[in-house]
N, C-alpha and C positions, 0 to 999 in steps of 0.2 A: 223132445229128444232125450232119450235115456243115456245116461253116462255109463260107461263100462266100469267094472270094479277097478281096473288098473288106472283109468282116468281119475276116479274118485280118490284112490290112494295117492296118486301122483299129485293131485291138487292139494290134498291135505298136507303132504310132506313139503311141497314147495311153499305153501302158506305158512306152515310152521317155521320153516327155515327163514322166511322173510320176516316173520314176527320176531324171531331171535335176533336177526340182523338189525332190525329197526330198534329193538330194545337196547342193544349195545350202543347204538348211535344216540338214543335218548339219554342213556346214562352218561355218556361222554359229554353231551351238550347240556347236562343238568336240566333236562326237560322232564320234571318229575310227574306231572299229570299224565303225559304220554307214557312214561315208564310204568305208572300204576296200571294203565289200560293194557299195555302190551304184556306185562308180566302176569296179569290176571288171565289173559288169553292164552299165554304159554302154559301156565299151570293147568288150565282147563284142557288144552291140547295134550299135555303129557298124561293127564289122568285118563283121557279118552283112549289114547294110544296104549296105555298100560292095561286098560280093560280089554282091549283087542288082543294084546299079547297074552294076557292071563288066560283068556278063552282059548287061544290057539295052543297054548301049552297044555291046558287041561284036556282039550279035545284031540290033541295031536293032529291038528288040521290046519288048512290054509284059510278057513272061514273068517271073513271080516264082516262084523255087524256094521253095515254102512250107515245105520242111524247114528252111530257114534262119531263118524268122521265126515258126514256130509248131511247138509240140510237144504233141500230145495225150498224155494219160496213158500210153497203150500204144505210142506211137511210139518208134522207135529214137532214142536221144539223140545229138545232135551237141554234144559237150562244148566247153568254151572252148578247150581245147588243140587239138581238131580244127579249130576255127575259125581259130586262130592258124596252123596248118599250111596250111589252105586259103588264107589271106591271104598267106602267104609264097609258096606255089606260084603264086598269081596275081599276084605282085609288087605287092601292095597295101602290104605292109610289107617292110622289109629284114631280112637275117639278124640284124643288131644289134637291131632292134626286137623280132624274134622271141625272141632270147635274153633281152632285158629283160622281155618279157611273161611268159615262162616262169619267170623268177626271181621276179617279183612274184606270180605264181600260187602258187608254193611258199610265199612269205611270207604271202600271203593265207590259205592253208590253215593256217599256224601261228596266225594271228589267230583264225580261225573255229573250227577243230577242236581246237586245242591251247592256247588262251589260258590255261585254268585248270591244265593239266597240264604246262606248259613253263615255262622261265625267261624268257619274253618279257616285256619291260617296256613300260610305257605309252609312254615316249618312242620306243621302236622302232615301236610302232603308229602314232604320229604321223609318223615318217619314212616308213613304208610308205604311209600315206595321202598324204603329199606326193609320193612317187615315183609313185603312181598318178595324181595330178593332173597331173604333168609329162607322163607318158606319154599320158594322155587328151588333153591339148592337142595333142601331136604327131600322134596318130591322127586327131583331129578335123580337123586341117589337111589330112591326106591324104584323108580322107573328103570334105571340102569340094571338092576338085578334081574328084572323080567326080560329086558333086552338081551342081556348076556345068556340067560337060560334059553331063550328062544333061539338065539344064534347057535348055542352049543348043540341044540337038538336038530338044527338045520331045517326047521319047518316054518310055515307061515310066512310072515312078511320078512323074515330074516333072509330069505332068498334074494331080496332086493337091496340088502344093506351094502353100503360101501364102507369098508373098514376104516380107512383114513382118507376121507374126501379132501382133495386139494382145493385151493381157493377157486380155481376155474370151475370145478364141479359144483361147488356151493353157489357160485354166482350164476351158473346156468339154471339151477333150480329156482333161484330168486327171480331171475328174468322171466321165467314162466309165469310167475304170479303177477309180474308187473305189466304183462301184455294187456 
């Protein structure tokens, strides 16, 4: 079964909203390993979405490169590191942000894949979570510029933006992912 472009976009956006919601909960509950995972995923999602926005702005079109926002089980994987490289190549991030992203990626892997078999301490996980939060805010600020420009042009995905979604609209999107 092939998914329509609208289904793919809707899935991506509801997944993204769910990740943000879960990240807030993890931070509130001081679940730092979960926070590291979710913020890494959110950064990846923001960069993917910003690549889509930048392409729509430059081409003045509605085109969405679905490879960036959806991966079926047998699709070629576009890894986080590949997304970082694309974001650098398209000048969405600086070389310094690229370096910091890659360093955090390595630290995230220590948390996820080697927590039990390494000397990593919980205070280090807390610091990695904090570093992810700082970087997430910087990337979100860069993303917002492309979001606002796309919206001002009235093209691409901006046609589906909700200016100030209320809690019920946000929860409805999250529920779609929880099905």
